[in-house]
C-alpha positions, 0 to 999 in steps of 0.5 A: 300346346306344351309338351306336358299338358297344363290342367287348371282345376278350380275348387279344392274340395273332394272333386278338385283334389281328386282330379288334381291328385290323379292327374299329377300322378300321371305326369300332368302339369296341374294348377289347383285354384281355391277361392277360400283361405284353405283347401277343402271347400265346405269341409275345410276346418280351421281354428278359432282365435282361442285355438279350438277346432271348428268346421263348416258342419260335420260330414259322415262317411257311409258304408258305400263310400268305397272310393273315398275309403280306398283313397284314404288307405292309399294315402296311409291315413287312419282318420275315421272312428269305428262305425257308430250307432245313431238316434233320431229325436222329435219334440216328443223325445227319442223316436228311432235308434239304428243299430250297426247293420253289418253286425246283424244277420244279413237279410235281403233288402229292404228287410234288414232296414225295416226289421232291425231299425228300432222305432220307438213310437211309429206303429207297424201299420204306418211302416207297412204303408211304405211297401208300395213305394218299393215299385218306385225304387225298382223303377228308378234305376239311375238312368237318364230316362228314370231321372227325367221320369221322376224329376218333375215330381216332388218327393211329397207327391211321390210318397202320397201317390204310392200311399205312404201314411201321413205319419210315416211321411212326417216322422220318417221320410220327411226327416230323411229328406231334410238331412239328406237332401236339405229341403222339405219334400214339397221342395225335393225332386222325387228322382233325387229322393229315390236316388238318395234313399236307395244309395244310403239306406235301401240298396244293401243292409249295411249302407246306413252304417257310418263312420266319422272323422276323428277331427276336422276333415280339413286337418286329418284328410285334406292337409296330407292330401294337398301335401301329397299333390304338391310333392308330386309337382302340383301347384296349389293356390288359395284365395284365387277367385276365378273371374273368366276363361280365356278362349282361343280362336277355336273356342277352346279354353286357353287360360283361367283368369283370376283378376290380374292373373292368368293361368295358362291351360290346355284343359280346365276342370271346374270343381265348385258348388252350384253357387260358386259356379253361378258366380263364375258364369255371371262374371264370365262372358266366355261361359255365358255365351254357352247355353248349358252354362247359362242354364246353371242360373236355374239351379238352387242352393240351400242355406246351412247353419253350423254351430259348435257349443262348449258346455261346462259339464259332462252330459250323457248322450246315448249315441254320438250322431243324432238327427232331429225333426219336427222342431221347425216345419221345414228345417232339419238338424243334426247334433253330434257328441264331439267328445265321442267323435273327435280326438281333440275333445276326448279328455275335455272336462265339459261336453262339446256339441256340433249342431247343424241346421239345414234349410235354415234361412230363417236363422241366418239373420239372427245374431249369435246371442240369439242363436245359441239359446235356441240351439241349447233349448232344442238340445234340451228338448232331446236330452233334458240334461242340457237345460241346466248346463252352461255354455262357456264357448260357442261358434256360429258359422252361417253358410248361405246357399251352401249345398245343392238344392235338388229341386223338382225340374232341376235335372234338366239344368245340371251339367254332365262331366263333359261340356260344350267347350271341348276341353272344359270338364265339370265335377261335383256333387251336382254333376250328372253321373251314372255312378249312383253315389251321392254327397262326398263320394259323388263329388270325389267320383266325378273328380276322377271322371273329369280326370279320366276325360283329360287322360282320354283327351291327351292320351297321357297316363292311365285312367283312374280306377273308379270302384262302382257301387255294389251290384244290386241284390239278385231279387232287385236285379230280377225285378228291374229286368222285368220292369224294363221288359214291361216298359218296353212292351208299353212302347207299342201303345200311344203315349197317353200319360206324362212321364 
């Protein structure tokens, strides 16, 4: 091994950039490989031929993203909007408006979420039917045992078993799953549903508050971040598609193969999504020889469609971010007023809208000339003024198998940060971590966790300081402690029931 350990990081999204940045600061020889033309993975942005900014969907930054906010502050960036309000629409019109929860008197969770959210059509009796579900939220503590207990059950089964009304499920929980886990409830793990709902909505009153990047994340965060990595000595290569790992006689990784190129490595960190990892494993005899890497083939991913429309006139949109449900039975979608969110479009003479569709397989085969009218029709159902507007430009980005599918039973095939190859580590939003975060924050945190494994292995430098999720509120802590006590008593009885 060389005097300065060589670390190859594969994938330049939140996880890969996070791992690379920390390790170069600790003096490691870091090479970052990205298969695409730009660093950033799914949140990379680029320009159209006409010079307009586009990206593969809009990504929010929620109140509990403490580690990302800390990073952005360290980089000296100011990329975010103020916290914004949001709306939810169905084909019947406006359904829900959310306040900025941190600005309201703080109530014990989950009272603030239930009392301050402005439901326009959902009756109180239906909302109250969610109360028995609180037991599942207390019982699910993000432990390995809790994941295994709930992962085999679908989210729909969970809500049904706990007595959630059909209307509350259809008008509230199902839409949250479609835009939070990107799949309908019968295709979502109950464990993932509980973890996502608790982290983003229920753990603390302000958790649902969100800010947005004032331009593409690639331009406003990733580009200066990559420059900082390179200024610290890191090497960043794009359009490098990994085809295999080289293993030495002891079974440790000694290099990363990209076609005819080989990058020497004393440690390797994978920071790619499920689909990307499956492609790498399928081409890699070294990885296929390990059972846990074989098992990745059992994981799934969800199709996404990202559209951006430029209209010929200004249209009044009450809130800049909006979620929609009921337009297609198994597809959720969101739309964003980019005139309000992105600096580039603040002075646009017309309206610029981003509309992103999740679990959108049925749309990917359609041509742009078919998709744009469909998107405009759905926008007009929410806000009628779109009906008379003219689309003067558009961008359609098809993203097959783009985001993780947290399907029932998938937890057993997900990988931890450490692997059966002792100097190969994993990171990403689909990797097992006890941190409790989700989405972009989880990807970044697991990147730091992988970097810390490298630091532990070589004893060089300091570990990254990872900010934990905010502690449960006292009444939740007490309820969880009581629940654990009761569960421990039950161990003296025969195990009659499936977990």
